[in-house]
All heavy atoms as TSV, in Angstrom:
chain	resi	resn	atom	element	x	y	z
A	1	MET	N	N	35.932	-16.074	-17.276
A	1	MET	CA	C	36.929	-15.335	-16.416
A	1	MET	C	C	36.080	-14.585	-15.237
A	1	MET	O	O	36.551	-14.389	-14.198
A	1	MET	CB	C	37.608	-14.307	-17.239
A	1	MET	CG	C	38.772	-13.643	-16.513
A	1	MET	SD	S	39.993	-14.985	-16.211
A	1	MET	CE	C	41.216	-13.962	-15.527
A	2	GLY	N	N	34.888	-14.192	-15.607
A	2	GLY	CA	C	33.996	-13.451	-14.576
A	2	GLY	C	C	33.762	-14.419	-13.387
A	2	GLY	O	O	33.672	-13.902	-12.308
A	3	THR	N	N	33.553	-15.668	-13.732
A	3	THR	CA	C	33.267	-16.623	-12.616
A	3	THR	C	C	34.394	-16.697	-11.568
A	3	THR	O	O	34.345	-16.705	-10.367
A	3	THR	CB	C	32.975	-17.974	-13.203
A	3	THR	OG1	O	31.814	-17.942	-13.967
A	3	THR	CG2	C	32.644	-18.984	-12.004
A	4	LEU	N	N	35.635	-16.823	-12.138
A	4	LEU	CA	C	36.810	-16.805	-11.237
A	4	LEU	C	C	36.941	-15.602	-10.493
A	4	LEU	O	O	37.425	-15.578	-9.261
A	4	LEU	CB	C	38.085	-17.061	-12.134
A	4	LEU	CG	C	38.276	-18.380	-12.777
A	4	LEU	CD1	C	39.525	-18.405	-13.642
A	4	LEU	CD2	C	38.255	-19.587	-11.804
A	5	THR	N	N	36.727	-14.503	-11.000
A	5	THR	CA	C	36.764	-13.138	-10.304
A	5	THR	C	C	35.742	-13.140	-9.190
A	5	THR	O	O	35.982	-12.720	-8.012
A	5	THR	CB	C	36.592	-11.937	-11.266
A	5	THR	OG1	O	37.481	-11.999	-12.320
A	5	THR	CG2	C	36.660	-10.702	-10.590
A	6	ASN	N	N	34.616	-13.685	-9.454
A	6	ASN	CA	C	33.405	-13.768	-8.452
A	6	ASN	C	C	33.907	-14.668	-7.252
A	6	ASN	O	O	33.734	-14.226	-6.063
A	6	ASN	CB	C	32.209	-14.286	-9.147
A	6	ASN	CG	C	30.985	-14.184	-8.130
A	6	ASN	OD1	O	31.004	-13.312	-7.201
A	6	ASN	ND2	N	30.034	-15.054	-8.326
A	7	PHE	N	N	34.575	-15.774	-7.627
A	7	PHE	CA	C	35.012	-16.686	-6.501
A	7	PHE	C	C	36.145	-16.065	-5.659
A	7	PHE	O	O	36.165	-16.082	-4.536
A	7	PHE	CB	C	35.462	-18.059	-7.184
A	7	PHE	CG	C	34.332	-18.941	-7.486
A	7	PHE	CD1	C	34.454	-19.680	-8.652
A	7	PHE	CD2	C	33.329	-19.170	-6.624
A	7	PHE	CE1	C	33.413	-20.552	-9.018
A	7	PHE	CE2	C	32.275	-20.026	-7.039
A	7	PHE	CZ	C	32.335	-20.795	-8.235
A	8	ARG	N	N	37.033	-15.295	-6.353
A	8	ARG	CA	C	38.030	-14.657	-5.722
A	8	ARG	C	C	37.468	-13.594	-4.761
A	8	ARG	O	O	37.884	-13.552	-3.588
A	8	ARG	CB	C	39.034	-13.989	-6.578
A	8	ARG	CG	C	40.254	-13.276	-5.913
A	8	ARG	CD	C	40.941	-12.387	-6.810
A	8	ARG	NE	N	39.905	-11.393	-7.333
A	8	ARG	CZ	C	40.153	-10.323	-7.818
A	8	ARG	NH1	N	41.529	-10.007	-8.172
A	8	ARG	NH2	N	39.288	-9.477	-8.266
A	9	ASP	N	N	36.481	-12.861	-5.143
A	9	ASP	CA	C	35.813	-11.805	-4.356
A	9	ASP	C	C	35.252	-12.536	-3.180
A	9	ASP	O	O	35.262	-11.970	-2.019
A	9	ASP	CB	C	34.856	-11.021	-5.144
A	9	ASP	CG	C	35.543	-10.121	-6.209
A	9	ASP	OD1	O	36.705	-9.876	-6.037
A	9	ASP	OD2	O	34.811	-9.766	-7.088
A	10	LEU	N	N	34.470	-13.611	-3.349
A	10	LEU	CA	C	33.809	-14.333	-2.274
A	10	LEU	C	C	34.931	-14.773	-1.224
A	10	LEU	O	O	34.665	-14.738	-0.016
A	10	LEU	CB	C	32.988	-15.479	-2.772
A	10	LEU	CG	C	31.660	-15.181	-3.411
A	10	LEU	CD1	C	31.128	-16.373	-4.096
A	10	LEU	CD2	C	30.791	-14.396	-2.600
A	11	TYR	N	N	36.020	-15.341	-1.672
A	11	TYR	CA	C	37.035	-15.785	-0.852
A	11	TYR	C	C	37.598	-14.602	-0.002
A	11	TYR	O	O	37.794	-14.792	1.205
A	11	TYR	CB	C	38.146	-16.501	-1.741
A	11	TYR	CG	C	39.330	-17.020	-0.935
A	11	TYR	CD1	C	39.128	-18.331	-0.415
A	11	TYR	CD2	C	40.491	-16.371	-0.686
A	11	TYR	CE1	C	40.246	-18.923	0.357
A	11	TYR	CE2	C	41.555	-16.843	-0.084
A	11	TYR	CZ	C	41.350	-18.184	0.484
A	11	TYR	OH	O	42.460	-18.730	1.230
A	12	VAL	N	N	37.930	-13.556	-0.628
A	12	VAL	CA	C	38.493	-12.341	0.073
A	12	VAL	C	C	37.442	-11.865	1.042
A	12	VAL	O	O	37.904	-11.533	2.185
A	12	VAL	CB	C	38.959	-11.274	-0.963
A	12	VAL	CG1	C	39.353	-9.988	-0.173
A	12	VAL	CG2	C	40.119	-11.748	-1.687
A	13	GLU	N	N	36.308	-11.671	0.693
A	13	GLU	CA	C	35.260	-11.242	1.566
A	13	GLU	C	C	34.990	-12.148	2.825
A	13	GLU	O	O	34.698	-11.684	3.891
A	13	GLU	CB	C	33.900	-11.016	0.822
A	13	GLU	CG	C	32.796	-10.335	1.543
A	13	GLU	CD	C	33.057	-8.921	1.956
A	13	GLU	OE1	O	33.753	-8.298	1.320
A	13	GLU	OE2	O	32.531	-8.570	3.121
A	14	ALA	N	N	35.148	-13.424	2.591
A	14	ALA	CA	C	34.878	-14.363	3.789
A	14	ALA	C	C	35.977	-14.151	4.880
A	14	ALA	O	O	35.527	-14.399	6.027
A	14	ALA	CB	C	35.035	-15.760	3.217
A	15	PHE	N	N	37.122	-13.791	4.545
A	15	PHE	CA	C	38.037	-13.557	5.429
A	15	PHE	C	C	38.415	-12.056	6.056
A	15	PHE	O	O	39.229	-11.810	6.818
A	15	PHE	CB	C	39.428	-14.187	5.011
A	15	PHE	CG	C	39.486	-15.576	4.957
A	15	PHE	CD1	C	39.346	-16.275	3.631
A	15	PHE	CD2	C	39.316	-16.418	6.118
A	15	PHE	CE1	C	39.419	-17.560	3.467
A	15	PHE	CE2	C	39.357	-17.820	5.930
A	15	PHE	CZ	C	39.322	-18.387	4.639
A	16	ARG	N	N	37.527	-11.203	5.485
A	16	ARG	CA	C	37.772	-9.781	5.853
A	16	ARG	C	C	37.190	-9.566	7.269
A	16	ARG	O	O	36.090	-9.960	7.593
A	16	ARG	CB	C	37.034	-8.888	4.846
A	16	ARG	CG	C	37.199	-7.419	5.084
A	16	ARG	CD	C	36.656	-6.632	4.069
A	16	ARG	NE	N	37.514	-6.748	2.919
A	16	ARG	CZ	C	36.935	-6.792	1.460
A	16	ARG	NH1	N	35.775	-6.624	1.318
A	16	ARG	NH2	N	37.896	-7.020	0.561
A	17	ASN	N	N	38.006	-8.895	8.053
A	17	ASN	CA	C	37.563	-8.445	9.482
A	17	ASN	C	C	37.305	-9.777	10.313
A	17	ASN	O	O	36.524	-9.777	11.291
A	17	ASN	CB	C	36.300	-7.619	9.578
A	17	ASN	CG	C	36.636	-6.303	8.790
A	17	ASN	OD1	O	37.724	-5.804	8.892
A	17	ASN	ND2	N	35.613	-5.823	8.123
A	18	CYS	N	N	38.101	-10.804	10.012
A	18	CYS	CA	C	37.948	-12.116	10.923
A	18	CYS	C	C	39.055	-11.999	11.923
A	18	CYS	O	O	40.213	-11.575	11.655
A	18	CYS	CB	C	38.247	-13.258	10.131
A	18	CYS	SG	S	36.755	-13.918	9.322
A	19	LYS	N	N	38.736	-12.398	13.111
A	19	LYS	CA	C	39.634	-12.440	14.244
A	19	LYS	C	C	39.493	-13.812	14.899
A	19	LYS	O	O	38.413	-14.431	14.835
A	19	LYS	CB	C	39.332	-11.319	15.303
A	19	LYS	CG	C	39.382	-9.969	14.838
A	19	LYS	CD	C	40.760	-9.564	14.425
A	19	LYS	CE	C	40.549	-8.054	13.914
A	19	LYS	NZ	N	41.674	-7.745	13.107
A	20	PRO	N	N	40.482	-14.355	15.439
A	20	PRO	CA	C	41.895	-14.016	15.559
A	20	PRO	C	C	42.597	-14.351	14.166
A	20	PRO	O	O	42.246	-15.195	13.430
A	20	PRO	CB	C	42.454	-14.861	16.643
A	20	PRO	CG	C	41.530	-16.079	16.697
A	20	PRO	CD	C	40.131	-15.559	16.233
A	21	SER	N	N	43.696	-13.612	14.045
A	21	SER	CA	C	44.385	-13.593	12.714
A	21	SER	C	C	45.098	-14.958	12.448
A	21	SER	O	O	45.064	-15.404	11.308
A	21	SER	CB	C	45.338	-12.620	12.642
A	21	SER	OG	O	46.330	-12.718	13.581
A	22	PHE	N	N	45.488	-15.747	13.542
A	22	PHE	CA	C	46.140	-17.045	13.235
A	22	PHE	C	C	45.058	-18.013	12.799
A	22	PHE	O	O	45.286	-18.991	11.988
A	22	PHE	CB	C	46.819	-17.556	14.602
A	22	PHE	CG	C	45.825	-18.139	15.594
A	22	PHE	CD1	C	45.493	-19.375	15.555
A	22	PHE	CD2	C	45.421	-17.272	16.584
A	22	PHE	CE1	C	44.622	-19.923	16.560
A	22	PHE	CE2	C	44.476	-17.696	17.577
A	22	PHE	CZ	C	44.178	-19.064	17.540
A	23	LEU	N	N	43.877	-17.819	13.161
A	23	LEU	CA	C	42.782	-18.748	12.703
A	23	LEU	C	C	42.510	-18.462	11.221
A	23	LEU	O	O	42.258	-19.359	10.425
A	23	LEU	CB	C	41.535	-18.427	13.552
A	23	LEU	CG	C	40.333	-19.467	13.244
A	23	LEU	CD1	C	40.787	-20.861	13.535
A	23	LEU	CD2	C	39.157	-19.030	14.186
A	24	VAL	N	N	42.612	-17.229	10.822
A	24	VAL	CA	C	42.305	-16.894	9.400
A	24	VAL	C	C	43.501	-17.532	8.526
A	24	VAL	O	O	43.228	-18.085	7.544
A	24	VAL	CB	C	42.399	-15.357	9.256
A	24	VAL	CG1	C	42.445	-14.991	7.745
A	24	VAL	CG2	C	41.195	-14.774	9.924
A	25	VAL	N	N	44.717	-17.501	9.064
A	25	VAL	CA	C	45.913	-18.114	8.278
A	25	VAL	C	C	45.620	-19.647	8.301
A	25	VAL	O	O	45.888	-20.220	7.207
A	25	VAL	CB	C	47.151	-17.739	8.986
A	25	VAL	CG1	C	48.377	-18.613	8.386
A	25	VAL	CG2	C	47.411	-16.260	8.825
A	26	LEU	N	N	45.194	-20.206	9.233
A	26	LEU	CA	C	44.965	-21.668	9.340
A	26	LEU	C	C	43.800	-21.986	8.333
A	26	LEU	O	O	43.944	-22.980	7.667
A	26	LEU	CB	C	44.671	-22.070	10.689
A	26	LEU	CG	C	44.418	-23.538	11.000
A	26	LEU	CD1	C	45.832	-24.274	10.863
A	26	LEU	CD2	C	44.018	-23.813	12.305
A	27	LEU	N	N	42.784	-21.265	8.366
A	27	LEU	CA	C	41.781	-21.563	7.351
A	27	LEU	C	C	42.121	-21.417	5.976
A	27	LEU	O	O	41.642	-22.091	5.060
A	27	LEU	CB	C	40.492	-20.720	7.787
A	27	LEU	CG	C	39.806	-21.141	8.997
A	27	LEU	CD1	C	38.700	-19.948	9.374
A	27	LEU	CD2	C	39.084	-22.413	8.855
A	28	LYS	N	N	42.891	-20.367	5.654
A	28	LYS	CA	C	43.451	-20.180	4.253
A	28	LYS	C	C	44.337	-21.335	3.819
A	28	LYS	O	O	44.206	-21.853	2.742
A	28	LYS	CB	C	44.121	-18.851	4.141
A	28	LYS	CG	C	43.333	-17.695	4.125
A	28	LYS	CD	C	44.107	-16.409	3.961
A	28	LYS	CE	C	43.087	-15.171	3.856
A	28	LYS	NZ	N	43.792	-14.007	3.631
A	29	ILE	N	N	45.208	-21.776	4.606
A	29	ILE	CA	C	45.963	-22.940	4.371
A	29	ILE	C	C	45.192	-24.174	4.120
A	29	ILE	O	O	45.430	-24.990	3.301
A	29	ILE	CB	C	47.029	-23.108	5.534
A	29	ILE	CG1	C	47.990	-22.047	5.568
A	29	ILE	CG2	C	47.694	-24.614	5.368
A	29	ILE	CD1	C	49.021	-22.012	6.657
A	30	TYR	N	N	44.204	-24.343	5.057
A	30	TYR	CA	C	43.192	-25.495	4.896
A	30	TYR	C	C	42.410	-25.431	3.590
A	30	TYR	O	O	42.253	-26.402	2.978
A	30	TYR	CB	C	42.272	-25.637	6.042
A	30	TYR	CG	C	41.360	-26.776	6.000
A	30	TYR	CD1	C	41.762	-28.096	6.162
A	30	TYR	CD2	C	39.993	-26.586	5.743
A	30	TYR	CE1	C	41.009	-29.176	6.077
A	30	TYR	CE2	C	39.165	-27.718	5.616
A	30	TYR	CZ	C	39.586	-28.860	5.825
A	30	TYR	OH	O	38.830	-30.040	5.733
A	31	SER	N	N	41.992	-24.279	3.245
A	31	SER	CA	C	41.221	-24.171	1.897
A	31	SER	C	C	42.174	-24.527	0.701
A	31	SER	O	O	41.673	-25.196	-0.164
A	31	SER	CB	C	40.619	-22.840	1.771
A	31	SER	OG	O	41.537	-21.848	1.622
A	32	ILE	N	N	43.337	-23.995	0.803
A	32	ILE	CA	C	44.392	-24.468	-0.362
A	32	ILE	C	C	44.644	-25.844	-0.331
A	32	ILE	O	O	44.724	-26.643	-1.392
A	32	ILE	CB	C	45.669	-23.675	-0.180
A	32	ILE	CG1	C	45.312	-22.115	-0.441
A	32	ILE	CG2	C	46.695	-24.172	-1.089
A	32	ILE	CD1	C	46.501	-21.207	-0.073
A	33	PHE	N	N	44.826	-26.536	0.859
A	33	PHE	CA	C	44.957	-27.994	0.926
A	33	PHE	C	C	43.887	-28.727	0.445
A	33	PHE	O	O	43.977	-29.698	-0.389
A	33	PHE	CB	C	45.279	-28.325	2.398
A	33	PHE	CG	C	45.249	-29.812	2.704
A	33	PHE	CD1	C	46.455	-30.507	2.297
A	33	PHE	CD2	C	44.258	-30.468	3.236
A	33	PHE	CE1	C	46.477	-31.891	2.561
A	33	PHE	CE2	C	44.336	-31.872	3.489
A	33	PHE	CZ	C	45.400	-32.545	3.163
A	34	SER	N	N	42.657	-28.221	0.752
A	34	SER	CA	C	41.321	-28.903	0.301
A	34	SER	C	C	41.297	-28.776	-1.248
A	34	SER	O	O	40.922	-29.838	-1.930
A	34	SER	CB	C	40.184	-28.323	0.958
A	34	SER	OG	O	40.176	-28.525	2.309
A	35	ALA	N	N	41.584	-27.744	-1.810
A	35	ALA	CA	C	41.477	-27.554	-3.255
A	35	ALA	C	C	42.541	-28.440	-3.932
A	35	ALA	O	O	42.303	-29.023	-5.000
A	35	ALA	CB	C	41.800	-26.122	-3.655
A	36	LEU	N	N	43.772	-28.707	-3.407
A	36	LEU	CA	C	44.705	-29.388	-3.933
A	36	LEU	C	C	44.254	-30.892	-3.848
A	36	LEU	O	O	44.443	-31.699	-4.805
A	36	LEU	CB	C	46.119	-29.193	-3.153
A	36	LEU	CG	C	47.217	-30.148	-3.467
A	36	LEU	CD1	C	47.677	-29.798	-5.006
A	36	LEU	CD2	C	48.373	-30.051	-2.555
A	37	MET	N	N	43.676	-31.295	-2.812
A	37	MET	CA	C	43.217	-32.728	-2.638
A	37	MET	C	C	41.964	-33.046	-3.679
A	37	MET	O	O	41.982	-34.099	-4.295
A	37	MET	CB	C	42.657	-33.016	-1.241
A	37	MET	CG	C	43.736	-33.081	-0.143
A	37	MET	SD	S	44.810	-34.466	-0.354
A	37	MET	CE	C	46.384	-33.664	-0.790
A	38	ILE	N	N	41.107	-32.094	-3.872
A	38	ILE	CA	C	40.082	-32.302	-4.882
A	38	ILE	C	C	40.692	-32.280	-6.195
A	38	ILE	O	O	40.298	-33.147	-7.003
A	38	ILE	CB	C	39.019	-31.125	-4.703
A	38	ILE	CG1	C	38.297	-31.302	-3.464
A	38	ILE	CG2	C	38.124	-31.166	-5.973
A	38	ILE	CD1	C	37.407	-30.134	-3.154
A	39	THR	N	N	41.647	-31.540	-6.541
A	39	THR	CA	C	42.325	-31.534	-7.841
A	39	THR	C	C	42.977	-32.868	-8.052
A	39	THR	O	O	42.970	-33.452	-9.116
A	39	THR	CB	C	43.331	-30.374	-7.995
A	39	THR	OG1	O	42.736	-29.190	-7.714
A	39	THR	CG2	C	44.016	-30.474	-9.248
A	40	MET	N	N	43.623	-33.364	-7.085
A	40	MET	CA	C	44.370	-34.677	-7.133
A	40	MET	C	C	43.368	-35.837	-7.395
A	40	MET	O	O	43.597	-36.743	-8.100
A	40	MET	CB	C	45.293	-35.004	-5.913
A	40	MET	CG	C	46.478	-34.102	-5.928
A	40	MET	SD	S	47.455	-34.355	-4.403
A	40	MET	CE	C	47.619	-35.983	-4.150
A	41	ALA	N	N	42.212	-35.739	-6.652
A	41	ALA	CA	C	41.270	-36.836	-6.777
A	41	ALA	C	C	40.557	-36.839	-8.260
A	41	ALA	O	O	40.395	-37.871	-8.883
A	41	ALA	CB	C	40.111	-36.571	-5.770
A	42	VAL	N	N	40.361	-35.548	-8.658
A	42	VAL	CA	C	39.833	-35.506	-10.131
A	42	VAL	C	C	40.840	-36.007	-11.214
A	42	VAL	O	O	40.509	-36.748	-12.058
A	42	VAL	CB	C	39.403	-34.064	-10.442
A	42	VAL	CG1	C	39.080	-33.922	-11.992
A	42	VAL	CG2	C	38.251	-33.654	-9.551
A	43	TYR	N	N	42.149	-35.654	-10.942
A	43	TYR	CA	C	43.162	-36.056	-11.761
A	43	TYR	C	C	43.312	-37.621	-11.812
A	43	TYR	O	O	43.379	-38.345	-12.902
A	43	TYR	CB	C	44.501	-35.530	-11.509
A	43	TYR	CG	C	45.700	-36.215	-12.170
A	43	TYR	CD1	C	45.952	-35.951	-13.488
A	43	TYR	CD2	C	46.461	-37.077	-11.349
A	43	TYR	CE1	C	46.935	-36.652	-14.101
A	43	TYR	CE2	C	47.515	-37.666	-11.997
A	43	TYR	CZ	C	47.776	-37.509	-13.400
A	43	TYR	OH	O	48.817	-38.194	-13.985
A	44	ALA	N	N	43.214	-38.229	-10.617
A	44	ALA	CA	C	43.379	-39.651	-10.411
A	44	ALA	C	C	42.156	-40.348	-11.047
A	44	ALA	O	O	42.279	-41.352	-11.796
A	44	ALA	CB	C	43.428	-40.049	-8.934
A	45	PHE	N	N	41.032	-39.809	-11.064
A	45	PHE	CA	C	39.800	-40.279	-11.653
A	45	PHE	C	C	39.896	-40.386	-13.100
A	45	PHE	O	O	39.633	-41.392	-13.771
A	45	PHE	CB	C	38.455	-39.636	-11.186
A	45	PHE	CG	C	37.275	-40.082	-11.975
A	45	PHE	CD1	C	36.690	-41.188	-11.614
A	45	PHE	CD2	C	36.823	-39.399	-13.056
A	45	PHE	CE1	C	35.616	-41.721	-12.372
A	45	PHE	CE2	C	35.682	-39.774	-13.745
A	45	PHE	CZ	C	35.051	-40.915	-13.412
A	46	PHE	N	N	40.349	-39.221	-13.687
A	46	PHE	CA	C	40.429	-39.107	-15.188
A	46	PHE	C	C	41.596	-40.019	-15.683
A	46	PHE	O	O	41.548	-40.576	-16.659
A	46	PHE	CB	C	40.492	-37.715	-15.604
A	46	PHE	CG	C	39.285	-37.072	-15.681
A	46	PHE	CD1	C	38.997	-35.867	-14.882
A	46	PHE	CD2	C	38.328	-37.303	-16.528
A	46	PHE	CE1	C	37.823	-35.247	-14.796
A	46	PHE	CE2	C	36.961	-36.709	-16.557
A	46	PHE	CZ	C	36.852	-35.686	-15.747
A	47	HIS	N	N	42.699	-40.095	-14.932
A	47	HIS	CA	C	43.804	-40.867	-15.306
A	47	HIS	C	C	43.393	-42.372	-15.424
A	47	HIS	O	O	43.684	-43.056	-16.331
A	47	HIS	CB	C	44.915	-40.736	-14.348
A	47	HIS	CG	C	46.223	-41.603	-14.690
A	47	HIS	ND1	N	46.397	-42.705	-14.225
A	47	HIS	CD2	C	47.235	-41.270	-15.524
A	47	HIS	CE1	C	47.516	-43.228	-14.759
A	47	HIS	NE2	N	48.168	-42.236	-15.577
A	48	ARG	N	N	42.711	-42.882	-14.374
A	48	ARG	CA	C	42.101	-44.205	-14.437
A	48	ARG	C	C	41.203	-44.414	-15.524
A	48	ARG	O	O	41.057	-45.465	-16.145
A	48	ARG	CB	C	41.564	-44.534	-13.101
A	48	ARG	CG	C	42.521	-44.861	-11.946
A	48	ARG	CD	C	41.792	-45.333	-10.678
A	48	ARG	NE	N	42.738	-45.922	-9.853
A	48	ARG	CZ	C	42.709	-47.318	-9.603
A	48	ARG	NH1	N	41.712	-47.952	-10.094
A	48	ARG	NH2	N	43.609	-47.830	-8.870
A	49	ALA	N	N	40.282	-43.572	-15.761
A	49	ALA	CA	C	39.249	-43.595	-16.802
A	49	ALA	C	C	39.940	-43.694	-18.116
A	49	ALA	O	O	39.404	-44.420	-18.985
A	49	ALA	CB	C	38.267	-42.488	-16.612
A	50	PHE	N	N	40.883	-42.858	-18.405
A	50	PHE	CA	C	41.441	-42.757	-19.828
A	50	PHE	C	C	42.556	-43.757	-20.047
A	50	PHE	O	O	42.896	-43.969	-21.302
A	50	PHE	CB	C	41.875	-41.349	-20.162
A	50	PHE	CG	C	40.829	-40.362	-20.222
A	50	PHE	CD1	C	40.835	-39.229	-19.483
A	50	PHE	CD2	C	39.678	-40.698	-21.010
A	50	PHE	CE1	C	39.810	-38.298	-19.682
A	50	PHE	CE2	C	38.709	-39.708	-21.156
A	50	PHE	CZ	C	38.684	-38.593	-20.492
A	51	THR	N	N	43.162	-44.337	-18.991
A	51	THR	CA	C	44.250	-45.308	-19.282
A	51	THR	C	C	43.731	-46.829	-19.206
A	51	THR	O	O	44.451	-47.624	-19.327
A	51	THR	CB	C	45.339	-45.171	-18.327
A	51	THR	OG1	O	44.987	-45.173	-16.987
A	51	THR	CG2	C	46.008	-43.778	-18.560
A	52	GLY	N	N	42.445	-46.910	-18.901
A	52	GLY	CA	C	41.847	-48.308	-18.810
A	52	GLY	C	C	42.046	-49.072	-17.654
A	52	GLY	O	O	41.809	-50.327	-17.622
A	53	PHE	N	N	42.437	-48.526	-16.504
A	53	PHE	CA	C	42.544	-49.249	-15.270
A	53	PHE	C	C	41.091	-49.640	-14.812
A	53	PHE	O	O	40.205	-48.914	-15.001
A	53	PHE	CB	C	43.198	-48.383	-14.174
A	53	PHE	CG	C	44.700	-48.274	-14.350
A	53	PHE	CD1	C	45.172	-47.013	-14.435
A	53	PHE	CD2	C	45.447	-49.376	-14.338
A	53	PHE	CE1	C	46.659	-46.847	-14.609
A	53	PHE	CE2	C	46.773	-49.240	-14.465
A	53	PHE	CZ	C	47.443	-47.961	-14.611
A	54	GLU	N	N	41.035	-50.754	-14.241
A	54	GLU	CA	C	39.742	-51.223	-13.705
A	54	GLU	C	C	39.558	-50.555	-12.468
A	54	GLU	O	O	40.381	-50.322	-11.579
A	54	GLU	CB	C	39.733	-52.693	-13.508
A	54	GLU	CG	C	39.792	-53.423	-14.853
A	54	GLU	CD	C	39.691	-54.928	-14.680
A	54	GLU	OE1	O	39.312	-55.390	-13.597
A	54	GLU	OE2	O	40.036	-55.682	-15.584
A	55	PHE	N	N	38.281	-50.312	-12.158
A	55	PHE	CA	C	37.953	-49.583	-10.807
A	55	PHE	C	C	37.590	-50.631	-9.752
A	55	PHE	O	O	37.069	-51.529	-9.987
A	55	PHE	CB	C	36.748	-48.667	-11.018
A	55	PHE	CG	C	37.022	-47.391	-11.712
A	55	PHE	CD1	C	36.836	-47.303	-13.119
A	55	PHE	CD2	C	37.628	-46.385	-11.102
A	55	PHE	CE1	C	37.237	-46.217	-13.872
A	55	PHE	CE2	C	37.985	-45.211	-11.802
A	55	PHE	CZ	C	37.637	-45.096	-13.119
C-alpha cells in the first residue's frame, strides 16, 4: 500500500504549479488513457496465455 501512496504523491507533485491549466488536464487524461491501454494489453496477453490461443 505504501508503493501506491508513493506513486500517487509523485503523480500529484508532477502537476503541481504547472501552467497552462488546459495542458495539465490534457496530460492527466493522456496518462489515464495510457494506463488503460497498458492494462488492456496485459489482460489480452494473459487471456491468450491461459486460454491456449496461439501467438
